[in-house]
C-alpha positions in Angstrom: 141.6 88.7 106.0 141.7 92.3 107.0 138.8 94.6 106.4 140.2 96.4 103.3 140.9 93.0 101.6 137.5 91.8 102.5 136.0 94.9 100.9 138.1 94.4 97.8 136.9 90.8 97.5 133.3 91.9 98.0 133.6 94.6 95.2 135.1 91.9 92.9 132.1 89.7 93.5 129.7 92.7 93.2 131.2 93.6 89.9 131.8 97.3 90.7 133.3 99.5 93.3 130.9 100.4 96.1 130.3 104.1 96.4 132.7 105.7 98.8 130.1 106.5 101.5 128.9 102.9 101.6 132.4 101.5 101.7 133.3 103.9 104.6 130.0 103.0 106.4 130.8 99.2 106.3 134.3 99.8 107.5 133.1 102.0 110.3 130.0 100.0 111.4 130.6 96.4 110.3 130.3 94.0 113.2 128.4 96.5 115.4 124.8 96.4 116.6 122.7 99.4 116.5 119.1 99.1 117.9 117.8 95.8 116.6 120.2 95.7 113.7 123.5 93.7 113.5 125.7 95.0 110.7 127.9 92.3 109.2 131.7 92.8 109.5 133.5 93.3 106.2 134.7 89.7 106.2 131.1 88.4 106.6 129.2 90.4 104.0 130.2 88.3 101.0 129.2 85.0 102.7 125.9 86.5 103.8 125.1 87.8 100.3 126.0 84.4 98.8 123.8 82.6 101.3 120.8 84.8 100.8 121.4 85.0 97.0 121.2 88.7 97.1 122.8 89.3 93.7 120.4 86.8 92.0 117.2 88.1 93.6 118.0 91.7 94.2 120.5 92.8 91.5 122.5 95.9 92.4 121.7 95.6 96.1 123.8 94.3 99.1 122.8 92.7 102.4 124.5 94.7 105.1 123.0 93.2 108.2 119.9 91.8 109.7 117.2 92.6 112.3 117.6 89.4 114.2 114.0 88.5 113.2 114.5 87.0 109.8 114.8 90.2 107.7 117.9 91.5 105.8 118.9 95.1 105.7 119.7 96.0 102.1 121.0 99.0 100.2 122.0 99.6 96.6 125.8 99.4 96.2 125.8 102.8 94.7 123.3 104.2 97.1 121.0 104.8 94.2 118.5 105.0 95.6 119.9 106.0 99.0 117.0 104.3 100.7 117.6 101.6 103.4 115.3 98.6 103.0 114.4 95.5 105.0 113.3 92.3 103.3 112.5 88.8 104.5 115.4 86.4 104.0 112.9 84.0 102.5 111.6 86.5 100.0 114.7 88.3 98.7 112.9 90.3 96.0 112.9 94.0 95.3 109.1 93.8 95.1 109.1 92.8 98.8 111.4 95.6 100.0 110.1 97.8 102.9 111.7 101.2 103.1 112.9 101.9 106.7 115.2 104.9 106.0 115.7 107.6 103.4 119.5 107.5 103.8 122.0 105.3 105.5 123.6 107.9 107.8 120.3 109.4 108.8 118.9 106.0 109.5 121.8 104.9 111.7 121.8 108.3 113.5 118.1 107.6 114.3 118.9 104.2 115.9 118.2 102.0 112.9 114.4 101.6 113.2 113.1 98.6 111.2 109.4 99.1 111.6 
């Protein structure tokens, strides 16, 4: 499946179009590692969100990657808020989110710090 088709499938599952900056971000950075973060490729994102039950426990949010240490990197599909969060894979709850960046692009430009 090509990246655009994978994104279309993800949006169908999500129930809405992802905001344009988020879609562009995934297409540009999916499959890359930046700092300690591995961003999932477009064809992996849906499977990871299903596995971690993101929609059930964090409605409106998407898991975009992980820190290699048991925490998911999540953002809101509309980037509302624009904040980047990490949360333990075993405690996928908005109440457990830890903010690591005020905005996706600024966070990646800063090397994706997760602490």
